N, C-alpha and C positions, 0 to 999 in steps of 0.2 A: 312191348307189344311188337308183333311182327308186321312189317309193311305188306308182306305177302298174304297173311291170313287176316288182316284187318277187315277185308271183305271176304267172307267165307267162299270157298270153292263151290261151284254149282253141284247140285244133286247129280248122282251118277246118270240117271235117265236123261237129264238136261244136257250133261256133258256129252253123252253118246249122240244125242240129236244134233248138238252144235258142231262137234267135230266131224260127224258124218256129213253134215250139210257143207261144211267147208271143203271137204274132199270132193263133193259133188260139183262144186263151183270152181275149184282151183287145181292146178297141177304145177309141177316144177320143171326146171330146165333139164334135169337129169332124166326124168321120165319121158319128156318130149324127145330128147336126143336118142334115148333107147328105142322109142317107137319109130323115129325116122330112120335110124340105122337098120332096124329090123324090117322096114317096109310094112309096118303094121297097117292093116286095112282100116278104113273108116275114120281116119284122123286127118284133118287138114289144118295146117298151121297158117295163121293170117297175121301179117305185119300191118298194123294199122297206122303207121307213121307216114310222114310226108315223103314225096319223091326224093327230096334232098337227103333225108335221113336214110331211106332205103338204099340210095346210091352210095352212101357213106359205108354201109355194110349191113347185111341182113343174114338171116338163117337160110342156108342152102335148102331149097325145097319149099320154102314158104311162098305163099301167095301175097302179093302186094295189093292191099285194098284199104286205102285210107278211110278212117271212120266216116267222114262226110260223104263217102261214095257207097257205103255198104247198102243202104236201102235201095239205091238205084241199080247196083251192079251185082250184088251177091248171088242172086238166083241164076244169073248167066254164067258165073264163074265157079260156084261151089254147089255140089249136089246137096239136096235137102236131107239125105239120110246119113250124113257123116257127123262126127263130133268136131266142131270147130274149136281150135285153140288160138286165142288172141294174145298178141304181145305188143308192147310199145317199148319205150326206152328203158324203164327200170322201176324200182320200188317207189321212187319219188314222183312218178307220173301215173295219172289215172286214165291214160288213153286206152289201155287194154280193157279196163272196166267199161269205159264208154262204148268201145267196139263190141264187147261181149253183150252189152245191153241191146245194141242195135241188132245183133244176130238173134238174140232171144226174142225180140219183138217180131222178127220174121219167121219165128217158129223153129229155129235151129237149136240143136243141143250144143251147148257151148261151155268152155272152161277158159279161165284166165291163167296164163303162165306166170307164176310168181317170179319176181326178179327181172323179168323182161329181157330185152336185148343185152342190157348191162351184165346181168349174171350169166347169160349164155356165153358171152365173150370172156368174162372173168373166170369161168369154170373151164376154159380152154377148148370149147367146142368150135368147130369150123365156122368161119364167117366168110360169106361171099361178098366180094367187092368187084369193081370194074376190072381190077387186075387179076382176079381169080380167087381161089380159096386161100384163106390164111388162118392161122391160129395164134392166139396170144398165149404166153405162158400162164399156167394155172396160178391163180391167186390163192396162196395157202390159207387165206382167211375165209375162202368160200368153198373150197373143195380139196380133197386129198391130192397132194402133188404126185403121189405114187401112181395115179391113174386108176387106182382101185376105187370102186364106188364106196361111198360113205356107209352104205347099208342101212340107211335110216328108213 
């Protein structure tokens, strides 16, 4: 017996609904990087981590707004008509999910960036620190080292 098919795959209509919903709620670091590089309008990236984490390194162009401050400060910092993309440390952290929930409660359109800051850095995108912009080498387990997009 197959471990994969022991529970049958969902019906096609259910699969379409499920995967469409996931794409409505999530984005990835490559898509965020492409939008930031292109200056795509209507997207604001929010780092929901602590000041110490922000100071250690963050996405250039992101807004720093820790989750605990979103309800009180979001309307003063972020226009209501944008799509907010939240991120935290990485896949082992649900901080971006908590931040996305806070923005949703305030009526914002919001997506969570899969992989968080960890995968941003691991894929070789620029990281801003007190010393300026820096890049880590691309981790070949997360992105093509050639610099060409994975085209997924």
